[in-house]
C-alpha positions in Angstrom: 91.2 98.7 98.4 94.5 96.8 99.3 97.7 98.4 98.7 99.9 97.6 96.1 103.5 97.0 97.4 105.6 98.9 94.7 104.0 101.6 92.2 106.3 103.5 89.7 104.9 105.9 87.6 106.9 107.1 84.6 105.8 110.4 83.3 106.9 114.0 81.8 105.7 117.2 83.2 104.0 118.3 80.1 102.2 115.1 79.7 98.4 115.6 80.6 97.4 112.1 81.1 100.6 111.3 83.2 99.2 114.4 85.5 95.8 112.6 85.6 97.2 109.2 86.8 99.3 110.8 89.5 96.1 112.7 90.8 94.0 109.3 90.4 96.7 107.3 92.2 96.8 110.2 95.0 93.1 110.1 95.6 92.7 106.4 96.1 95.5 106.8 98.7 98.2 104.7 96.6 101.7 105.8 97.3 104.0 105.9 94.4 107.7 106.9 93.1 107.2 109.2 90.3 110.1 109.3 87.6 110.6 112.1 85.0 111.3 110.4 82.1 112.1 113.6 80.0 114.8 114.5 82.7 116.3 111.1 83.9 118.0 109.2 81.1 118.3 106.0 83.6 114.5 106.1 84.7 113.7 106.7 80.5 115.8 103.6 79.5 114.1 101.5 82.4 110.6 102.4 81.4 111.2 101.4 77.5 112.9 98.2 78.8 109.9 97.7 80.8 107.1 98.8 78.5 108.9 98.4 75.1 107.7 102.1 74.2 108.6 105.4 74.5 105.0 106.8 75.5 104.1 108.1 78.8 102.3 107.6 81.2 103.7 104.1 82.1 102.7 102.7 85.6 104.5 99.7 87.0 102.2 98.0 89.6 104.3 95.1 91.5 105.9 94.2 88.2 102.5 94.6 85.8 103.0 97.2 83.3 100.2 99.5 82.5 101.0 101.9 79.5 98.8 105.2 79.6 96.0 106.1 82.0 93.8 102.9 81.9 91.6 103.4 84.9 89.7 100.2 84.5 93.1 98.1 84.8 94.5 100.1 87.3 91.5 99.3 89.4 92.0 95.5 88.8 95.6 96.0 90.0 95.0 98.0 92.9 92.1 96.2 94.4 
């Protein structure tokens, strides 16, 4: 699996899907930056600007936005 250059996860501590997507990325050996959208107002604004919504998780894979834990889409973007 090719390494994505820049993976950003916008998440909250209480979101089960956020935990799942981060665990999935770790299992795949994908390095990512995690922003807590609940605590970080700037990260939250950036997430909404990129995705158009407040729901988490939002995953930015080299500029392509995935909303929610969409395993199939992530597989496509990371391979």
